[in-house]
C-alpha positions as CSV (number, residue, x, y, z in Angstrom):
1,M,-36.4,8.7,-11.5
2,S,-37.1,9.0,-15.2
3,K,-37.7,6.1,-17.6
4,E,-34.5,7.0,-19.3
5,K,-32.6,6.6,-16.1
6,K,-34.3,3.3,-15.2
7,N,-33.5,1.8,-18.6
8,D,-29.9,2.8,-18.6
9,T,-28.3,-0.5,-17.9
10,R,-25.0,-2.0,-18.6
11,E,-24.0,-5.6,-18.7
12,K,-21.4,-6.6,-16.1
13,E,-19.7,-10.0,-15.5
14,G,-19.9,-11.1,-11.9
15,K,-17.3,-13.1,-10.0
16,D,-19.3,-16.2,-11.0
17,G,-18.6,-15.4,-14.7
18,K,-22.3,-14.7,-15.4
19,E,-23.5,-11.5,-17.0
20,Y,-25.9,-9.3,-15.1
21,K,-27.3,-5.8,-15.4
22,V,-26.1,-2.7,-13.5
23,D,-28.5,0.2,-13.8
24,R,-27.9,4.0,-13.5
25,T,-28.6,4.0,-9.8
26,D,-25.9,1.4,-9.2
27,L,-23.5,3.4,-11.3
28,E,-24.3,6.6,-9.3
29,I,-23.6,4.7,-6.1
30,L,-20.3,3.4,-7.5
31,K,-19.3,6.9,-8.6
32,I,-19.9,8.3,-5.1
33,L,-18.0,5.4,-3.5
34,E,-15.1,5.9,-5.9
35,E,-14.8,9.5,-4.8
36,D,-14.9,8.5,-1.1
37,S,-15.4,4.9,0.0
38,K,-16.2,6.1,3.5
39,T,-19.4,8.0,2.4
40,N,-22.2,6.7,4.6
41,Y,-25.4,5.2,3.2
42,R,-27.5,8.1,4.4
43,E,-25.4,10.6,2.4
44,I,-25.4,8.4,-0.7
45,G,-29.2,8.1,-0.5
46,K,-29.5,11.9,-0.1
47,Q,-27.3,12.6,-3.1
48,I,-29.1,10.4,-5.5
49,G,-32.6,10.5,-4.0
50,I,-33.2,7.0,-2.7
51,A,-33.8,5.4,0.7
52,V,-31.0,4.3,3.0
53,G,-32.3,0.7,2.9
54,T,-32.2,0.8,-0.9
55,V,-28.6,2.0,-0.8
56,H,-27.7,-0.8,1.7
57,N,-29.3,-3.5,-0.4
58,R,-27.8,-2.3,-3.7
59,I,-24.3,-2.1,-2.2
60,S,-24.7,-5.6,-0.7
61,N,-25.8,-6.9,-4.1
62,L,-22.8,-5.1,-5.8
63,K,-20.4,-6.7,-3.3
64,E,-22.1,-10.2,-3.7
65,K,-21.8,-10.0,-7.5
66,G,-18.1,-9.0,-7.3
67,V,-18.6,-5.5,-8.8
68,I,-17.3,-4.0,-5.5
69,K,-14.2,-6.0,-4.7
70,K,-13.2,-4.0,-1.6
71,F,-13.2,-0.6,0.0
72,T,-9.8,1.0,-0.1
73,I,-7.9,4.3,0.0
74,D,-5.8,6.1,-2.6
75,I,-2.2,6.5,-1.4
76,D,0.4,8.8,-2.8
77,T,3.2,6.2,-3.0
78,E,5.9,8.8,-3.6
79,K,5.2,10.4,-0.3
80,I,5.9,7.1,1.5
81,G,9.1,6.6,-0.4
82,Y,8.3,4.7,-3.5
83,Q,10.1,6.9,-6.0
84,I,10.6,4.4,-8.8
85,T,7.8,3.5,-11.1
86,A,8.5,1.2,-14.0
87,I,6.7,-0.6,-16.8
88,I,8.1,-4.0,-17.8
89,L,7.2,-5.7,-21.0
90,L,7.6,-9.5,-21.0
91,Q,8.0,-12.1,-23.7
92,I,7.5,-15.4,-22.0
93,L,8.7,-18.8,-23.3
94,G,6.4,-21.7,-23.6
95,E,2.9,-21.9,-22.3
96,S,3.6,-20.6,-18.8
97,I,2.1,-17.1,-19.2
98,Q,-0.7,-17.6,-16.7
99,E,1.5,-19.3,-14.2
100,I,4.1,-16.5,-14.3
101,E,1.4,-13.8,-14.1
102,N,-0.2,-15.5,-11.1
103,E,3.1,-15.8,-9.4
104,L,4.0,-12.1,-10.1
105,S,0.6,-11.0,-8.8
106,K,1.7,-12.1,-5.3
107,N,4.7,-9.7,-5.4
108,P,3.8,-6.5,-3.4
109,H,5.9,-4.3,-5.7
110,V,3.7,-5.4,-8.7
111,Y,0.6,-3.2,-8.9
112,G,-0.6,-4.1,-12.4
113,I,-0.4,-7.1,-14.7
114,Y,-1.9,-7.0,-18.2
115,D,-2.2,-9.9,-20.6
116,T,-1.6,-8.4,-24.0
117,T,-1.7,-9.0,-27.7
118,G,1.2,-8.2,-30.1
119,D,4.9,-8.8,-29.6
120,W,4.7,-8.8,-25.8
121,D,2.8,-11.4,-23.7
122,S,2.5,-9.4,-20.6
123,I,3.0,-6.0,-19.2
124,I,3.6,-5.4,-15.5
125,A,3.7,-2.1,-13.6
126,V,5.9,-2.0,-10.5
127,K,7.0,0.4,-7.8
128,F,10.2,0.5,-5.7
129,K,11.9,2.7,-3.3
130,H,15.3,2.4,-4.9
131,I,16.6,1.6,-8.3
132,S,18.7,-1.2,-6.9
133,E,15.4,-2.9,-5.9
134,L,14.2,-2.7,-9.5
135,N,17.5,-4.0,-10.7
136,N,17.3,-7.0,-8.3
137,F,13.7,-7.6,-9.4
138,L,14.6,-7.7,-13.1
139,K,17.4,-10.1,-12.5
140,S,15.2,-12.4,-10.4
141,L,12.6,-12.4,-13.2
142,N,15.1,-13.9,-15.6
143,K,16.4,-16.4,-13.1
144,K,13.0,-17.5,-11.7
145,F,10.8,-17.7,-14.8
146,Q,11.1,-18.7,-18.4
147,I,11.4,-15.2,-19.8
148,K,12.6,-14.8,-23.4
149,R,13.0,-11.1,-23.3
150,T,12.1,-8.0,-21.3
151,S,11.9,-4.3,-22.0
152,T,11.8,-1.9,-19.0
153,S,10.9,1.7,-19.0
154,V,11.4,3.8,-15.8
155,C,8.8,6.6,-15.5
156,L,10.3,10.0,-15.1
157,N,7.0,11.6,-14.1
158,V,3.7,10.1,-13.2
159,I,1.1,12.3,-14.9
160,K,-2.0,10.3,-14.1
161,E,-2.3,7.2,-11.9
162,N,-5.7,6.1,-10.5
163,A,-6.3,3.2,-8.4
164,F,-9.8,3.2,-9.8
165,F,-11.5,3.7,-13.2
166,P,-13.9,6.6,-13.0
167,I,-17.5,5.7,-13.5
168,L,-18.8,7.3,-16.6
169,L,-22.5,8.1,-16.3
């Protein structure tokens, strides 16, 4: 491995809130696992030229530090009936933003929640099988939480939707 590769580190914040360094080898491992989380350690080592034990130790460290949260699959939600994708902008009354976001994060239809700047306090991304489910969800938002205003956009076509962010080497 060249000196350039060894020195290519990026600061990451662990689940303990502390910063630590992720080097190019870690990023290469992450990139392979993003493509296929079932790739075995031997194949990962072969692809990037390191020993299987080193792959194991690095993945264990990445899991311990919270960089790897879980191993998962990428599902085409439309093929299992979730035809409605919507983006909902929220203006929340008072200081209950975190409380509301935490409660919404427990809803299985919510697949993204973003704290934002600007006119809207929060943006949520949701998926439903039927428009009536979205309608009921929106009505329950206003009943259950202190919501000042919402703006909902139903997606006509999903052009790109990744469950992961591609590792840029």
